[in-house]
VEXPA-322996 format. One record per residue: residue in one letter; chain; x, y, z of N, C-alpha, C in turn. Coordinates in steps of 0.2 Angstrom, whole numbers, plus 5000, padded with zeros to 4 digits. Layout:
% VEXPA-322996
<"A", "A", <X, Y, Z>, <X, Y, Z>, <X, Y, Z>>
...
//
This chain:
% VEXPA-322996
<"M", "A", <5005, 4994, 5000>, <5000, 5001, 5001>, <5007, 5006, 4999>>
<"K", "A", <5003, 5010, 4996>, <5006, 5017, 4993>, <5005, 5022, 5000>>
<"L", "A", <5009, 5025, 5003>, <5007, 5029, 5005>, <5008, 5038, 5003>>
<"N", "A", <5006, 5043, 5003>, <5006, 5048, 4998>, <5008, 5054, 5005>>
<"L", "A", <5014, 5058, 5004>, <5017, 5063, 5005>, <5014, 5067, 5012>>
<"F", "A", <5006, 5066, 5011>, <5004, 5070, 5018>, <5002, 5067, 5022>>
<"T", "A", <5001, 5060, 5020>, <5000, 5054, 5025>, <5006, 5053, 5030>>
<"K", "A", <5011, 5052, 5026>, <5017, 5051, 5031>, <5018, 5057, 5035>>
<"L", "A", <5017, 5064, 5032>, <5020, 5069, 5036>, <5012, 5068, 5042>>
<"M", "A", <5007, 5069, 5041>, <5003, 5066, 5047>, <5006, 5063, 5053>>
<"L", "A", <5005, 5057, 5049>, <5009, 5051, 5054>, <5013, 5052, 5061>>
<"I", "A", <5020, 5056, 5057>, <5025, 5057, 5060>, <5023, 5063, 5065>>
<"V", "A", <5019, 5070, 5062>, <5016, 5073, 5066>, <5012, 5071, 5073>>
<"V", "A", <5009, 5067, 5071>, <5004, 5065, 5075>, <5009, 5059, 5084>>
<"G", "A", <5014, 5057, 5079>, <5017, 5056, 5086>, <5021, 5057, 5087>>
<"I", "A", <5024, 5063, 5084>, <5030, 5069, 5091>, <5023, 5072, 5092>>
<"L", "A", <5017, 5074, 5092>, <5014, 5074, 5098>, <5012, 5070, 5104>>
<"L", "A", <5011, 5065, 5102>, <5011, 5059, 5106>, <5015, 5057, 5109>>
<"A", "A", <5021, 5059, 5106>, <5028, 5058, 5115>, <5029, 5061, 5119>>
<"I", "A", <5027, 5070, 5115>, <5027, 5076, 5119>, <5022, 5077, 5125>>
<"N", "A", <5015, 5075, 5124>, <5010, 5073, 5126>, <5013, 5069, 5134>>
<"L", "A", <5015, 5061, 5130>, <5019, 5057, 5135>, <5024, 5060, 5141>>
<"I", "A", <5030, 5064, 5138>, <5034, 5066, 5143>, <5031, 5071, 5148>>
<"F", "A", <5026, 5076, 5145>, <5023, 5081, 5150>, <5016, 5080, 5154>>
<"S", "A", <5015, 5075, 5151>, <5009, 5071, 5158>, <5015, 5066, 5165>>
<"S", "A", <5019, 5064, 5162>, <5022, 5060, 5167>, <5026, 5064, 5171>>
<"A", "A", <5028, 5068, 5169>, <5031, 5074, 5173>, <5026, 5080, 5177>>
<"Y", "A", <5021, 5078, 5174>, <5017, 5083, 5178>, <5014, 5077, 5182>>
<"S", "A", <5012, 5073, 5181>, <5009, 5069, 5188>, <5015, 5066, 5192>>
<"N", "A", <5020, 5064, 5192>, <5027, 5065, 5194>, <5026, 5070, 5203>>
<"N", "A", <5026, 5077, 5199>, <5027, 5081, 5202>, <5023, 5083, 5208>>
<"S", "A", <5014, 5082, 5204>, <5010, 5081, 5206>, <5010, 5078, 5214>>
<"N", "A", <5010, 5070, 5213>, <5008, 5066, 5219>, <5014, 5067, 5223>>
<"R", "A", <5021, 5069, 5222>, <5026, 5072, 5225>, <5022, 5076, 5230>>
<"E", "A", <5021, 5083, 5228>, <5016, 5086, 5233>, <5012, 5085, 5236>>
<"S", "A", <5007, 5082, 5234>, <5000, 5078, 5237>, <5003, 5073, 5245>>
<"S", "A", <5010, 5070, 5241>, <5011, 5067, 5246>, <5013, 5069, 5252>>
<"E", "A", <5015, 5074, 5251>, <5020, 5080, 5256>, <5016, 5082, 5260>>
<"N", "A", <5009, 5084, 5258>, <5005, 5087, 5263>, <5000, 5082, 5266>>
<"V", "A", <5001, 5076, 5260>, <4996, 5070, 5266>, <5000, 5069, 5273>>
<"S", "A", <5006, 5070, 5272>, <5014, 5067, 5275>, <5013, 5072, 5282>>
<"K", "A", <5013, 5077, 5281>, <5011, 5083, 5286>, <5006, 5085, 5290>>
<"A", "A", <4998, 5082, 5288>, <4991, 5081, 5290>, <4993, 5075, 5294>>
<"A", "A", <4995, 5071, 5289>, <4994, 5065, 5293>, <4999, 5064, 5301>>
<"K", "A", <5001, 5069, 5301>, <5007, 5068, 5308>, <5004, 5071, 5313>>
<"N", "A", <4998, 5075, 5312>, <4993, 5080, 5317>, <4990, 5076, 5319>>
<"I", "A", <4987, 5070, 5316>, <4981, 5067, 5318>, <4982, 5064, 5323>>
<"Q", "A", <4978, 5062, 5327>, <4978, 5058, 5333>, <4973, 5053, 5332>>
<"Y", "A", <4972, 5047, 5336>, <4967, 5044, 5335>, <4966, 5041, 5344>>
<"K", "A", <4959, 5038, 5346>, <4959, 5036, 5352>, <4952, 5030, 5350>>
<"V", "A", <4955, 5025, 5353>, <4949, 5020, 5351>, <4944, 5017, 5358>>
<"V", "A", <4938, 5019, 5360>, <4936, 5016, 5366>, <4930, 5011, 5366>>
<"Y", "A", <4929, 5006, 5370>, <4924, 5002, 5370>, <4921, 5003, 5374>>
<"V", "A", <4917, 5002, 5376>, <4909, 5004, 5380>, <4905, 4998, 5377>>
<"N", "A", <4905, 4995, 5386>, <4901, 4989, 5384>, <4893, 4991, 5389>>
<"E", "A", <4888, 4987, 5389>, <4881, 4989, 5396>, <4884, 4992, 5399>>
<"R", "A", <4889, 4989, 5405>, <4888, 4991, 5409>, <4892, 5000, 5410>>
<"G", "A", <4894, 5002, 5404>, <4897, 5011, 5404>, <4893, 5014, 5401>>
<"Y", "A", <4886, 5013, 5401>, <4882, 5017, 5395>, <4881, 5025, 5401>>
<"K", "A", <4880, 5022, 5407>, <4880, 5026, 5413>, <4885, 5033, 5412>>
<"Q", "A", <4891, 5030, 5411>, <4895, 5035, 5410>, <4897, 5037, 5402>>
<"L", "A", <4894, 5036, 5398>, <4895, 5038, 5393>, <4892, 5046, 5391>>
<"E", "A", <4888, 5051, 5392>, <4887, 5056, 5390>, <4893, 5060, 5393>>
<"S", "A", <4894, 5059, 5402>, <4901, 5062, 5405>, <4906, 5059, 5400>>
<"K", "A", <4908, 5057, 5397>, <4913, 5055, 5394>, <4914, 5058, 5388>>
<"L", "A", <4907, 5058, 5383>, <4910, 5060, 5378>, <4909, 5069, 5380>>
<"N", "A", <4906, 5072, 5385>, <4909, 5075, 5384>, <4915, 5080, 5387>>
<"E", "A", <4919, 5074, 5391>, <4925, 5075, 5392>, <4931, 5075, 5387>>
<"Y", "A", <4929, 5070, 5383>, <4932, 5070, 5376>, <4933, 5075, 5372>>
<"S", "A", <4925, 5078, 5372>, <4924, 5084, 5366>, <4931, 5089, 5369>>
<"S", "A", <4931, 5091, 5378>, <4933, 5097, 5380>, <4940, 5098, 5379>>
<"Q", "A", <4943, 5089, 5377>, <4950, 5088, 5377>, <4950, 5089, 5368>>
<"G", "A", <4948, 5091, 5363>, <4948, 5093, 5358>, <4946, 5085, 5354>>
<"W", "A", <4945, 5079, 5357>, <4943, 5073, 5354>, <4937, 5075, 5349>>
<"E", "A", <4935, 5072, 5342>, <4931, 5072, 5339>, <4927, 5063, 5338>>
<"L", "A", <4919, 5063, 5339>, <4920, 5057, 5338>, <4919, 5056, 5329>>
<"D", "A", <4924, 5051, 5327>, <4924, 5048, 5319>, <4919, 5043, 5317>>
<"K", "A", <4920, 5038, 5323>, <4917, 5032, 5320>, <4912, 5028, 5326>>
<"F", "A", <4907, 5027, 5324>, <4901, 5022, 5329>, <4903, 5014, 5326>>
<"I", "A", <4905, 5009, 5331>, <4906, 5003, 5328>, <4900, 5001, 5331>>
<"D", "A", <4895, 4996, 5331>, <4889, 4991, 5335>, <4895, 4986, 5334>>
<"A", "A", <4896, 4982, 5341>, <4900, 4976, 5341>, <4895, 4971, 5344>>
<"T", "A", <4890, 4975, 5344>, <4885, 4967, 5348>, <4887, 4960, 5346>>
<"G", "A", <4888, 4956, 5347>, <4887, 4949, 5346>, <4894, 4947, 5343>>
<"V", "A", <4901, 4954, 5342>, <4908, 4951, 5342>, <4911, 4950, 5348>>
<"L", "A", <4910, 4959, 5352>, <4914, 4958, 5356>, <4910, 4958, 5363>>
<"G", "A", <4902, 4955, 5363>, <4896, 4955, 5369>, <4894, 4962, 5365>>
<"N", "A", <4890, 4964, 5371>, <4885, 4969, 5370>, <4888, 4977, 5371>>
<"G", "A", <4891, 4978, 5366>, <4893, 4986, 5367>, <4894, 4989, 5361>>
<"Y", "A", <4899, 4993, 5362>, <4899, 4998, 5355>, <4908, 5001, 5354>>
<"T", "A", <4912, 5000, 5348>, <4917, 5003, 5348>, <4916, 5010, 5346>>
<"L", "A", <4921, 5015, 5348>, <4920, 5023, 5347>, <4928, 5024, 5347>>
<"I", "A", <4929, 5029, 5339>, <4933, 5029, 5338>, <4933, 5037, 5337>>
<"F", "A", <4939, 5041, 5340>, <4940, 5047, 5342>, <4947, 5050, 5337>>
<"K", "A", <4944, 5055, 5334>, <4951, 5057, 5330>, <4951, 5065, 5332>>
<"K", "A", <4959, 5068, 5332>, <4959, 5076, 5334>, <4965, 5078, 5331>>
//
């Protein structure tokens, strides 16, 4: 199959454009990944977690404990119903 000159030039131009796109996109993604991982690392260093298991006997003190943790800057992040797994109770995960 014979290709005329215009078709050959177009294939060369498309190949060059694809190569340039590949070079710039990989360079951009490497820089953005590095920057985002540095930002995440800085933020992750400042996060603390506290895991509290509350059974059926601890429900009476639950409100006072929640208020105590809140005044210390802890925020309830997750609430896990542990009934049947660890007995009758709940796991509370706090974060600050």
